[in-house]
N, C-alpha and C positions, 0 to 999 in steps of 0.2 A: 620678942624685941623688935621694934620697928627700926627701919634704916633711915639714914639721912642721905639723900641724893644730891649730887652736884651736877648741874647741867650747864655745859658751855656750848653756846650755839642754839639756844632755845627758840630763837626767832626763825630759824631755818625750817626747811620742809620736814626733815626727820626730827629735829629737836622740838619743834612745836607739837608734833604728834606724840612724842615721848612725854613732854610736859603735861599735855592733856590726860594722858594715860596714868602717869604717876600721881596726878592730883586726885584721882578717884580710888587709888589702891591703898588698902590699909597697911600693906607691907612697908610703905614709906610714910613716915610721920612728919618728915621735914624735907623741903626741897630748896636748895640754894641755887639761884640762877646767877651765873657770872656773865656779864655783858658790858658792852660799851655804852648802851643806853637802856632805859627801862623797857621791860616787856609788859604788855597789858595783861593783867591777871588780878582777880579778886580772891583767889584761893588763900585760905588762912594758913596753909602749910608753907606757902612760898615766901621767901625773903630774897632780896636782890642785892648783889654786890656789883656796883658800877665801877669799872676800872679802866685804866689805860693798859692795854695788852703789852705795849712796848716795855712796861715796867712791872711785869707780873710778879717779880720777886718781892716787890713792896707789899703785896697783898697776901703773901704766903701764909701768914699766921691766921688769916680769916678763911683759908681754903681747907676746911676740915669736914669730914663726914665718912660715910661707909663706902660710897661708890662715886666715881667720876664718870659721867657720860660726855665724851668729847665729840660734839657734832659740828665742830668748826669747819668752814669751807667757803671758798669763794669761786668766782669764775673769771675768765680773762676779760669778759665784758665789764664786770663790776670792778675788777682790779687789773687794769692793763699793765701796770708796772710789775715786772716779773719778780723783783726783789720784795715788794710788798706782798705779792701773791704768795711767795714762798714763806714769808713770815707767818701768814694766816694759816696756811695748810701744813707747814712743817715746824717752824720755830716755836710757835705758841703751844701746839699739842705736845711737843717734846718737853718744853719747860713745865707744862702742867703735870706731865708724868714724873718729872724730877721732884716736884712739890708733893705729889701723891706719895711717892716713896718716902720722902723725908717726914711727912705728916702721918704715916701709917695708914693711909687710905687703902682699904682691903682690895678693891677692884678698880680696874681702869678699862672702860669700853670705848674703843676708837672706831669712828665711822671713816672708812677709807674708800676704796673704789675697786671695782672689778678690773683686773688687768694690772694692778699695782705691781711695779717691778723696778727695783733700783737700777737695773741694767738696761732699761728701755731707752730708746732714742727719742721717745715722746716726752716732752717736758712734764706734762701733767702726771702721766703714769710713773715716770722716774721719781718725781717729787713725792708722790704717794708711797711708792716703794721705799724710798729713803726714810720717810716718816715712820713707817712700820718698823724698819730695821733699827732705827735710832732709838725708838721707844722700847723695843724688845731688849736692847743692850742695857737698859737701865736696871733691869732685874726686878720688875714688879712681881708681887706674889700671884696676882691673877690678872692676866691681860687678854682681852677679847677684841678681835679685829674683824670688822664687818666690811665685806667687799660687794656692795650692791651694784647692780647694773643701772641702766637708765631708770630714773625715779619718776613715778607717776603720783600726782597729787596736786592740790590747789596751792598756787603760789601767789603771794600778794603782789609781787612785781612780775610783769610780763617778761618772758624770755623767748623771743620769737624763734630762734634757732632750736632751742630745746623743745618747744612746742611741735616743731616740724619733725624732729627726731622721734619724739614720743608718738606722734601720729603714725609714722612708718613702723615703729617698734610694735605697736599694738597689732598691726597687720601681719608682720613677719614673725612675731614671737612664737605663735603656735607651730611654725615650721622649724624652729630651733630645737633639735632633739639630741639625745645622748649627751656627749661632752659639751655641746653647744647650748644646753639648757641654762647654763649659768649666765648666758648673755641676754636672756629674756628680760623685758622690762618688769619692774616690780614696784608695788605701791609703797610709798613712804610709811604708811600705817603698818604694813607687814613687817618692814624693817624695825620699826619702833616696838612692835609686839615681841619680836624675837629678842631684841636687846633687853626688854623688860623681863622676859621669861628666863633668859640666861643669867641675869643679875640675881635671881633668886636661888640659884643652884650652889653658890659658894664653892665653885671649883678652883683648884690651884693649878697654875700652869699657863701656857700660851695657847689660845684657840683662835683659829681663823675660819671664817664662814663666807663662802662664795654665795652669790645671789641665789642659786638654786637651793642651797642648804638653808639660807635665811628663810626662803619661802616655805620650805618643808617644816621648819621649826616654828613658824608663826601660826600653824594650824592648831 
Protein backbone atom coordinates (compact mmCIF):
# COMPACT_ATOMS: atom_id res chain seq x y z
CA UNK A 1 0.00 0.00 0.00
CA UNK A 2 1.38 3.39 -0.97
CA UNK A 3 1.40 6.34 1.41
CA UNK A 4 0.16 9.89 1.14
CA UNK A 5 2.72 12.49 2.18
CA UNK A 6 1.97 15.98 3.43
CA UNK A 7 4.86 18.41 3.05
CA UNK A 8 4.76 21.78 4.79
CA UNK A 9 7.64 24.00 3.76
CA UNK A 10 8.30 22.37 0.38
CA UNK A 11 9.97 25.50 -1.01
CA UNK A 12 12.72 25.49 1.62
CA UNK A 13 16.12 23.84 1.41
CA UNK A 14 15.17 20.55 3.07
CA UNK A 15 11.55 20.59 1.92
CA UNK A 16 12.47 21.00 -1.75
CA UNK A 17 14.94 18.12 -1.56
CA UNK A 18 12.33 15.97 0.15
CA UNK A 19 9.69 16.83 -2.46
CA UNK A 20 12.04 15.89 -5.30
CA UNK A 21 12.84 12.62 -3.56
CA UNK A 22 9.28 11.58 -2.77
CA UNK A 23 8.16 12.47 -6.29
CA UNK A 24 10.25 9.59 -7.65
CA UNK A 25 9.55 7.02 -4.93
CA UNK A 26 6.88 4.32 -5.42
CA UNK A 27 6.32 4.20 -1.63
CA UNK A 28 4.42 7.48 -1.89
CA UNK A 29 1.50 7.57 -4.32
CA UNK A 30 0.23 11.02 -3.32
CA UNK A 31 1.92 14.19 -2.13
CA UNK A 32 0.03 17.12 -0.67
CA UNK A 33 1.93 20.40 -0.46
CA UNK A 34 0.63 22.92 2.06
CA UNK A 35 1.90 26.44 1.41
CA UNK A 36 1.11 30.15 1.20
CA UNK A 37 1.79 30.17 -2.54
CA UNK A 38 2.13 27.60 -5.30
CA UNK A 39 5.28 25.55 -5.70
CA UNK A 40 6.57 24.85 -9.21
CA UNK A 41 6.04 21.17 -9.98
CA UNK A 42 4.58 19.13 -12.82
CA UNK A 43 4.55 15.84 -10.96
CA UNK A 44 1.19 14.05 -11.27
CA UNK A 45 1.42 12.82 -7.66
CA UNK A 46 1.36 16.36 -6.30
CA UNK A 47 -1.64 18.44 -5.26
CA UNK A 48 -1.34 21.79 -3.55
CA UNK A 49 -3.38 23.35 -0.76
CA UNK A 50 -2.81 27.10 -0.63
CA UNK A 51 -3.68 28.45 2.80
CA UNK A 52 -3.37 31.26 5.29
CA UNK A 53 -1.31 29.73 8.08
CA UNK A 54 -2.81 32.13 10.60
CA UNK A 55 -6.09 30.25 10.09
CA UNK A 56 -4.82 26.67 9.87
CA UNK A 57 -7.85 25.28 11.66
CA UNK A 58 -10.06 26.28 8.71
CA UNK A 59 -8.23 23.79 6.49
CA UNK A 60 -8.06 20.91 8.97
CA UNK A 61 -10.49 18.68 7.05
CA UNK A 62 -8.23 18.83 3.97
CA UNK A 63 -5.08 17.91 5.88
CA UNK A 64 -5.24 14.13 5.70
CA UNK A 65 -2.70 11.48 4.81
CA UNK A 66 -0.18 9.01 6.19
CA UNK A 67 2.75 11.25 7.12
CA UNK A 68 3.33 14.96 7.77
CA UNK A 69 6.77 16.35 7.00
CA UNK A 70 7.03 19.74 8.70
CA UNK A 71 9.95 21.66 7.20
CA UNK A 72 8.72 25.12 8.15
CA UNK A 73 11.27 27.68 9.20
CA UNK A 74 12.37 31.26 8.76
CA UNK A 75 15.32 33.51 9.61
CA UNK A 76 15.68 36.80 11.46
CA UNK A 77 16.60 38.42 8.15
CA UNK A 78 13.41 37.19 6.46
CA UNK A 79 11.20 37.72 9.51
CA UNK A 80 12.62 40.45 11.77
CA UNK A 81 9.41 40.64 13.83
CA UNK A 82 9.98 38.11 16.64
CA UNK A 83 6.26 37.46 17.12
CA UNK A 84 5.87 36.54 13.44
CA UNK A 85 9.08 34.52 13.58
CA UNK A 86 7.70 32.48 16.49
CA UNK A 87 4.42 31.87 14.68
CA UNK A 88 6.28 30.29 11.75
CA UNK A 89 8.76 28.23 13.75
CA UNK A 90 6.59 27.34 16.75
CA UNK A 91 2.86 28.06 16.50
CA UNK A 92 2.19 26.62 13.04
CA UNK A 93 4.15 23.36 13.55
CA UNK A 94 2.36 22.82 16.89
CA UNK A 95 -1.05 23.46 15.34
CA UNK A 96 -0.23 21.05 12.52
CA UNK A 97 0.64 18.40 15.09
CA UNK A 98 -2.72 18.91 16.78
CA UNK A 99 -4.45 18.49 13.42
CA UNK A 100 -2.36 15.37 12.72
CA UNK A 101 -3.50 13.77 15.97
CA UNK A 102 -7.15 14.65 15.36
CA UNK A 103 -7.07 13.35 11.77
CA UNK A 104 -5.28 10.10 12.61
CA UNK A 105 -2.13 10.88 10.65
CA UNK A 106 0.32 8.10 11.52
CA UNK A 107 3.64 9.97 11.56
CA UNK A 108 4.88 13.51 12.17
CA UNK A 109 8.41 14.46 11.09
CA UNK A 110 9.71 17.79 12.40
CA UNK A 111 12.81 19.60 11.17
CA UNK A 112 14.27 21.40 14.18
CA UNK A 113 17.86 22.49 14.86
CA UNK A 114 21.03 21.31 16.53
CA UNK A 115 21.20 22.77 20.02
CA UNK A 116 17.42 23.16 20.40
CA UNK A 117 16.79 23.70 24.10
CA UNK A 118 13.73 25.19 25.78
CA UNK A 119 16.01 26.45 28.56
CA UNK A 120 18.47 28.24 26.28
CA UNK A 121 19.13 31.99 26.59
CA UNK A 122 19.33 32.14 22.78
CA UNK A 123 15.97 33.10 21.25
CA UNK A 124 16.25 30.77 18.26
CA UNK A 125 17.41 27.68 20.17
CA UNK A 126 14.87 28.29 22.95
CA UNK A 127 12.06 28.61 20.41
CA UNK A 128 13.10 25.41 18.65
CA UNK A 129 13.31 23.59 21.98
CA UNK A 130 9.87 24.82 23.01
CA UNK A 131 8.46 23.68 19.67
CA UNK A 132 9.86 20.19 20.22
CA UNK A 133 8.50 20.02 23.77
CA UNK A 134 5.04 21.35 22.89
CA UNK A 135 4.63 18.93 19.99
CA UNK A 136 5.84 16.05 22.15
CA UNK A 137 3.11 16.86 24.71
CA UNK A 138 0.39 16.37 22.08
CA UNK A 139 0.82 12.60 22.21
CA UNK A 140 1.39 11.66 18.59
CA UNK A 141 1.79 7.98 17.80
CA UNK A 142 5.05 8.48 15.90
CA UNK A 143 7.10 11.68 16.26
CA UNK A 144 10.49 12.11 14.60
CA UNK A 145 12.59 15.20 15.38
CA UNK A 146 15.61 16.10 13.24
CA UNK A 147 18.28 18.45 14.59
CA UNK A 148 20.61 19.28 11.69
CA UNK A 149 23.59 21.59 12.04
CA UNK A 150 24.48 24.22 9.41
CA UNK A 151 22.83 23.21 6.13
CA UNK A 152 24.62 23.05 2.80
CA UNK A 153 22.78 23.21 -0.50
CA UNK A 154 21.53 25.50 -3.23
CA UNK A 155 19.25 28.32 -2.08
CA UNK A 156 17.13 30.39 -4.45
CA UNK A 157 17.59 33.47 -2.29
CA UNK A 158 21.05 34.60 -1.25
CA UNK A 159 21.86 34.62 2.47
CA UNK A 160 25.25 36.30 2.79
CA UNK A 161 25.78 35.55 6.48
CA UNK A 162 24.85 31.89 6.04
CA UNK A 163 27.17 31.63 3.03
CA UNK A 164 30.05 32.90 5.19
CA UNK A 165 29.18 30.46 7.99
CA UNK A 166 28.99 27.56 5.52
CA UNK A 167 32.39 28.50 4.06
CA UNK A 168 34.03 28.33 7.48
CA UNK A 169 32.11 25.20 8.47
CA UNK A 170 33.42 23.38 5.40
CA UNK A 171 36.95 24.16 6.59
CA UNK A 172 36.44 23.38 10.27
CA UNK A 173 34.03 20.41 10.05
CA UNK A 174 36.79 17.77 9.68
CA UNK A 175 38.30 19.07 12.93
CA UNK A 176 35.08 18.42 14.88
CA UNK A 177 35.56 14.98 16.41
CA UNK A 178 33.90 12.87 19.08
CA UNK A 179 30.98 14.66 20.74
CA UNK A 180 31.57 17.65 18.46
CA UNK A 181 30.77 15.68 15.29
CA UNK A 182 27.10 16.63 15.59
CA UNK A 183 28.07 20.24 14.85
CA UNK A 184 29.55 19.44 11.44
CA UNK A 185 27.83 21.04 8.44
CA UNK A 186 25.45 18.68 6.65
CA UNK A 187 23.85 18.72 3.21
CA UNK A 188 20.11 19.31 2.97
CA UNK A 189 19.95 16.27 0.68
CA UNK A 190 21.36 14.05 3.45
CA UNK A 191 18.72 15.32 5.85
CA UNK A 192 15.96 14.68 3.30
CA UNK A 193 17.27 11.14 2.67
CA UNK A 194 17.18 10.30 6.36
CA UNK A 195 13.69 11.75 6.78
CA UNK A 196 12.48 9.66 3.85
CA UNK A 197 14.14 6.46 5.12
CA UNK A 198 12.78 6.85 8.64
CA UNK A 199 9.26 7.46 7.34
CA UNK A 200 9.26 3.96 5.82
CA UNK A 201 9.94 2.19 9.14
CA UNK A 202 6.52 2.73 10.78
CA UNK A 203 8.05 3.10 14.24
CA UNK A 204 6.02 4.05 17.30
CA UNK A 205 7.34 6.54 19.83
CA UNK A 206 9.43 9.71 19.90
CA UNK A 207 12.76 9.76 18.08
CA UNK A 208 15.35 12.55 18.00
CA UNK A 209 18.23 12.63 15.54
CA UNK A 210 21.20 14.97 15.94
CA UNK A 211 23.18 15.98 12.87
CA UNK A 212 25.78 13.22 13.18
CA UNK A 213 23.06 10.56 13.45
CA UNK A 214 21.22 12.07 10.48
CA UNK A 215 24.40 11.83 8.40
CA UNK A 216 24.93 8.21 9.43
CA UNK A 217 21.36 7.17 8.62
CA UNK A 218 21.42 8.87 5.21
CA UNK A 219 24.09 6.48 3.86
